C-alpha positions as CSV (number, residue, x, y, z in Angstrom):
1,M,-29.7,-4.4,-8.2
2,I,-31.5,-5.3,-11.4
3,T,-32.3,-3.3,-14.6
4,I,-36.0,-3.3,-15.6
5,T,-37.1,-3.4,-19.2
6,L,-40.4,-4.3,-20.9
7,K,-39.1,-7.9,-21.3
8,N,-38.5,-8.5,-17.6
9,F,-41.1,-6.1,-16.2
10,E,-43.6,-8.8,-15.3
11,H,-41.2,-11.3,-13.8
12,D,-38.5,-9.2,-12.1
13,L,-40.7,-6.4,-10.9
14,I,-44.4,-7.4,-10.6
15,A,-43.9,-11.1,-9.7
16,A,-40.8,-10.6,-7.6
17,S,-42.5,-7.9,-5.5
18,A,-45.1,-10.4,-4.4
19,T,-42.5,-11.9,-2.0
20,T,-39.9,-9.2,-1.5
21,P,-40.5,-5.4,-1.8
22,V,-38.8,-3.9,-4.9
23,L,-37.8,-0.2,-5.0
24,L,-37.8,1.0,-8.7
25,D,-35.5,3.9,-9.4
26,I,-36.5,5.9,-12.5
27,W,-33.5,7.8,-13.8
28,A,-31.7,9.1,-16.9
29,E,-28.1,9.7,-18.0
30,W,-28.6,13.5,-18.3
31,C,-30.0,13.8,-14.7
32,G,-27.5,15.1,-12.2
33,P,-29.7,14.3,-9.1
34,C,-30.2,10.8,-10.4
35,K,-26.5,10.2,-10.3
36,Q,-26.3,11.5,-6.8
37,L,-29.2,9.3,-5.6
38,G,-28.0,6.1,-7.3
39,P,-25.0,5.3,-5.0
40,V,-27.1,6.1,-1.9
41,L,-29.8,3.6,-3.0
42,E,-27.2,0.9,-3.8
43,A,-25.6,1.4,-0.3
44,L,-29.0,1.0,1.3
45,E,-29.8,-2.1,-0.6
46,T,-26.6,-3.6,0.9
47,E,-27.4,-2.3,4.3
48,Y,-30.9,-3.8,4.3
49,D,-29.3,-7.2,3.4
50,G,-32.0,-8.6,1.0
51,R,-35.1,-7.2,2.7
52,F,-35.8,-5.2,-0.4
53,T,-34.5,-5.3,-4.0
54,L,-33.3,-2.3,-5.8
55,A,-34.4,-2.0,-9.5
56,K,-33.6,0.7,-12.0
57,V,-35.3,1.8,-15.2
58,N,-33.9,4.3,-17.7
59,A,-36.6,6.7,-18.4
60,D,-35.3,7.4,-21.9
61,E,-34.9,3.8,-22.9
62,E,-38.2,2.6,-21.3
63,P,-40.6,5.6,-21.7
64,E,-43.7,3.4,-21.5
65,I,-42.8,2.2,-18.0
66,A,-41.6,5.6,-16.7
67,G,-44.5,7.4,-18.3
68,Q,-47.2,5.2,-16.8
69,L,-45.8,5.4,-13.3
70,S,-45.3,9.1,-13.6
71,Q,-48.9,9.5,-14.7
72,M,-50.1,7.2,-11.9
73,F,-48.4,9.2,-9.2
74,G,-48.8,12.6,-10.8
75,V,-45.0,13.1,-11.0
76,R,-43.3,15.0,-13.8
77,S,-39.6,14.9,-12.7
78,I,-36.8,12.5,-12.0
79,P,-35.3,10.9,-10.0
80,F,-38.5,9.3,-9.0
81,C,-38.6,6.1,-6.9
82,V,-41.6,3.7,-6.7
83,M,-42.0,1.0,-4.1
84,F,-43.6,-2.2,-5.4
85,A,-45.1,-4.7,-2.9
86,G,-47.5,-7.5,-3.3
87,G,-47.3,-7.2,-7.1
88,Q,-48.4,-3.5,-7.1
89,P,-46.9,0.0,-6.9
90,V,-47.8,1.2,-3.4
91,D,-45.8,4.4,-2.7
92,G,-43.1,6.6,-4.0
93,F,-40.8,9.6,-3.5
94,V,-39.2,12.3,-5.8
95,G,-35.8,13.7,-5.7
96,A,-32.3,12.9,-4.4
97,L,-33.3,12.5,-0.7
98,P,-30.6,11.9,1.9
99,A,-30.1,8.4,3.2
100,D,-31.9,9.0,6.6
101,K,-35.0,10.2,4.8
102,I,-34.9,7.2,2.4
103,R,-34.6,4.9,5.4
104,E,-37.8,6.4,6.9
105,F,-39.5,5.7,3.6
106,L,-38.2,2.1,3.4
107,D,-39.1,1.3,6.9
108,K,-42.8,1.9,6.1
109,H,-42.7,-0.8,3.5
110,V,-39.8,-3.1,4.1
111,P,-40.1,-5.8,6.9
112,S,-37.7,-5.6,9.8
113,E,-35.0,-8.1,10.3
114,A,-37.0,-9.7,13.1
115,A,-40.1,-10.0,10.9
116,V,-38.1,-11.6,8.1
117,E,-36.6,-14.1,10.5
118,A,-40.1,-14.9,11.9
119,E,-41.4,-15.5,8.3
120,Q,-38.5,-17.9,7.6
121,E,-39.3,-19.8,10.9
122,L,-43.0,-19.9,10.0
123,G,-42.1,-21.5,6.6
124,E,-39.8,-24.0,8.4
125,A,-42.5,-24.8,10.9
126,E,-45.1,-25.4,8.2
127,A,-42.7,-27.8,6.5
128,L,-42.0,-29.6,9.7
129,A,-45.7,-29.9,10.5
130,A,-46.4,-31.3,7.1
131,G,-43.7,-33.9,7.6
132,G,-45.2,-35.0,10.9
133,D,-42.7,-33.4,13.2
134,A,-45.1,-31.4,15.4
135,D,-42.7,-30.9,18.3
136,Q,-40.1,-29.1,16.1
137,A,-42.9,-27.2,14.4
138,L,-44.1,-25.9,17.7
139,A,-40.6,-24.9,18.7
140,K,-40.1,-23.0,15.4
141,L,-43.5,-21.2,15.8
142,Q,-42.6,-20.2,19.3
143,Q,-39.3,-18.8,18.1
144,A,-41.1,-16.9,15.3
145,L,-43.4,-15.2,17.8
146,E,-40.5,-14.3,20.0
147,H,-38.9,-12.6,17.0
148,D,-42.1,-10.9,15.8
149,P,-45.1,-11.0,18.2
150,A,-47.1,-9.2,15.5
151,N,-46.9,-12.1,13.1
152,V,-50.5,-13.1,13.2
153,E,-50.1,-16.1,10.9
154,A,-47.4,-17.6,13.1
155,R,-49.6,-17.1,16.1
156,L,-52.6,-18.8,14.4
157,E,-50.5,-21.7,13.2
158,L,-49.2,-22.2,16.8
159,I,-52.8,-22.1,18.1
160,K,-53.8,-24.7,15.5
161,L,-51.0,-27.1,16.5
162,L,-51.9,-26.7,20.2
163,L,-55.6,-27.3,19.5
164,E,-54.7,-30.4,17.4
165,R,-52.9,-31.6,20.6
166,G,-55.9,-30.8,22.8
167,Q,-54.1,-28.0,24.6
168,V,-57.0,-25.6,24.6
169,E,-56.0,-23.4,27.5
170,P,-52.5,-22.5,26.1
171,A,-54.2,-21.8,22.7
172,K,-56.8,-19.5,24.3
173,E,-54.0,-17.6,26.1
174,L,-52.1,-17.1,22.8
175,F,-55.3,-16.0,21.1
176,Q,-56.0,-13.2,23.6
177,A,-53.4,-11.0,22.0
178,I,-55.4,-10.9,18.8
179,A,-58.9,-11.5,20.0
180,A,-60.1,-8.0,19.3
181,Q,-59.4,-8.6,15.6
182,A,-62.1,-11.3,15.5
183,S,-65.1,-9.0,15.7
184,G,-66.4,-5.6,14.6
185,P,-66.7,-3.9,11.2
186,L,-63.0,-4.5,10.4
187,A,-62.8,-8.1,11.7
188,D,-60.0,-10.2,10.3
189,P,-61.7,-13.3,8.7
190,R,-58.9,-15.6,9.7
191,V,-58.8,-14.4,13.3
192,A,-62.6,-14.7,13.5
193,A,-62.4,-18.3,12.1
194,F,-59.9,-19.3,14.8
195,A,-62.2,-17.8,17.4
196,A,-64.9,-20.2,16.1
197,Y,-62.3,-23.1,16.2
198,L,-61.5,-22.3,19.8
199,A,-65.2,-22.1,20.7
200,A,-65.7,-25.6,19.1
201,C,-62.8,-27.0,21.1
202,E,-64.2,-25.6,24.3
203,A,-67.7,-26.9,23.6
204,A,-66.7,-30.4,22.5
205,P,-65.9,-31.8,26.0
206,R,-69.5,-30.8,27.1
207,A,-71.1,-32.4,24.0
208,R,-73.3,-35.6,24.2
209,P,-71.7,-38.8,23.0
210,E,-71.5,-39.0,19.2
211,Q,-73.8,-42.0,19.0
212,A,-76.4,-40.2,21.1
213,L,-76.2,-37.2,18.7
214,A,-76.5,-39.5,15.7
215,D,-79.5,-41.2,17.2
216,A,-81.2,-37.9,17.9
217,I,-80.6,-36.8,14.2
218,A,-81.9,-40.1,12.9
219,A,-85.1,-39.6,14.9
220,N,-85.5,-36.0,13.7
221,K,-83.6,-34.7,10.7
222,R,-84.5,-31.1,11.8
223,D,-82.8,-31.5,15.2
224,F,-80.5,-28.7,14.4
225,E,-79.1,-28.4,17.9
226,A,-77.9,-32.0,17.8
227,R,-76.5,-31.5,14.3
228,F,-74.6,-28.4,15.3
229,E,-73.4,-30.1,18.5
230,L,-72.1,-33.0,16.3
231,A,-70.5,-30.5,13.9
232,Q,-68.7,-28.8,16.8
233,T,-67.4,-32.2,17.9
234,H,-66.0,-32.9,14.5
235,F,-64.6,-29.4,14.1
236,A,-62.7,-29.7,17.5
237,A,-61.3,-33.1,16.5
238,G,-60.0,-31.8,13.1
239,R,-62.6,-33.7,11.1
240,F,-63.3,-30.6,9.1
241,T,-65.2,-32.2,6.2
242,A,-67.5,-34.2,8.5
243,A,-68.3,-31.0,10.4
244,M,-69.1,-29.2,7.2
245,D,-71.3,-32.1,6.0
246,E,-73.5,-31.7,9.2
247,L,-73.6,-27.9,8.9
248,L,-74.6,-28.2,5.3
249,E,-77.6,-30.3,6.3
250,I,-78.7,-27.4,8.6
251,I,-78.1,-24.8,5.9
252,M,-80.1,-26.7,3.3
253,R,-83.1,-27.0,5.7
254,D,-82.9,-23.6,7.4
255,K,-80.4,-21.0,6.2
256,K,-81.3,-18.5,8.9
257,W,-81.1,-20.9,11.8
258,Q,-79.6,-19.2,14.9
259,D,-78.7,-16.1,12.9
260,E,-77.0,-18.1,10.2
261,L,-74.7,-19.9,12.8
262,A,-74.3,-22.9,10.6
263,R,-73.2,-20.9,7.6
264,K,-70.8,-18.8,9.7
265,T,-69.2,-21.9,11.2
266,Y,-69.0,-23.6,7.8
267,V,-67.1,-20.5,6.5
268,A,-64.9,-20.5,9.5
269,I,-63.9,-24.1,8.9
270,L,-63.0,-23.3,5.3
271,E,-60.9,-20.4,6.5
272,V,-59.0,-22.6,9.0
273,M,-58.3,-25.1,6.2
274,T,-57.1,-22.4,3.8
275,K,-53.6,-21.1,3.5
276,P,-53.7,-17.3,3.8
277,Q,-53.3,-15.2,0.6
278,P,-50.7,-12.4,0.5
279,K,-52.3,-9.2,1.7
280,T,-53.3,-6.8,-1.0
281,P,-51.4,-3.5,-0.6
282,A,-53.1,-0.2,-0.6
283,K,-53.7,1.4,-4.0
284,A,-51.1,3.8,-5.3
285,P,-52.0,7.4,-5.3
286,G,-53.0,8.8,-8.7
287,K,-56.0,8.9,-11.0
288,P,-58.4,6.1,-10.2
289,D,-59.8,6.1,-13.7
290,A,-56.5,5.9,-15.5
291,K,-56.2,3.1,-18.1
292,P,-52.5,2.2,-18.2
293,G,-50.9,0.4,-21.1
294,L,-49.0,-2.0,-18.9
295,E,-50.6,-4.4,-16.4
296,L,-49.3,-3.2,-13.1
297,A,-51.6,-5.2,-10.8
298,G,-50.0,-8.5,-9.9
299,K,-51.0,-11.7,-11.5
300,A,-48.3,-13.2,-9.3
301,V,-50.4,-12.8,-6.1
302,V,-52.8,-15.7,-7.1
303,V,-52.6,-18.6,-4.6
304,S,-53.1,-22.1,-6.1
305,A,-56.5,-23.6,-5.2
306,D,-57.1,-26.7,-3.0
307,P,-59.6,-29.0,-4.8
308,L,-61.2,-30.1,-1.5
309,I,-61.7,-26.6,-0.4
310,D,-63.1,-25.6,-3.8
311,Q,-65.5,-28.6,-3.6
312,Y,-66.9,-27.5,-0.3
313,R,-67.1,-23.9,-1.4
314,R,-69.3,-25.0,-4.3
315,K,-71.4,-27.1,-2.0
316,L,-72.1,-24.1,0.2
317,S,-72.9,-21.9,-2.8
318,M,-75.4,-24.5,-4.1
319,A,-77.0,-24.8,-0.7
320,L,-77.4,-21.0,-0.4
321,F,-78.8,-20.5,-3.9
């Protein structure tokens, strides 16, 4: 449990909630229900074993924090608890609720034990893969999916490792569980990108030899079919920048070719190369036009840029405009 003040608000609440949900208890010494709720929350923090952090703010000592959150949620009484996730306030409840009701609230926002374990294994797998131990990385990712089949990023990382090994069929089988997320108005960009990656890997064995494709392009710079075929070959082989260079040549000459297929594939490659950003949580209820005095939205959710990816994003932007 931590105590929140204006001094540590940004670091211990906003930034901390980017990685672990933080439940902020707004209370006061004179409030009887607050004193009833406090021990219940402390017991739940222990019970959930690090899956969320309990924070407390004294409404009388920190009126700016308590007042802004109360205004945001339209609440005028305490105890009042606000859940912070991803650097933002996302939900709350009022009153000294019993433990079972608070568990129901927590379980909407706090990851399960299996999900936490899967995330740890995903992180370990990424470190192993970066260190060149692909076998152990594969094993860790398989464990992660066993613990939490809904962990899309672990699934995509496993698909990526399989494709790098040329194991297209097992990768396709893994992808089927999330294939529906690759299309439609609510398509997930990362899932759609991996659908393109799989398509390239399936197409590559049927492609003409690279020298034949290079000769065709040399004879006709506008042989977009040959350029795209070569780009797919590079994409499947993990030569991402070479693939984007060929796609860029198509985009610069004909942006609309094949319903913007070159641009869409270029964007997919960038997505496959990019580490996913933390998901932005839903906006907290309250007045959308409110102008709070504190900055509640998380600066901490910014992911550091990759210079190579930035370079190729700029190239695409210049080609399109």
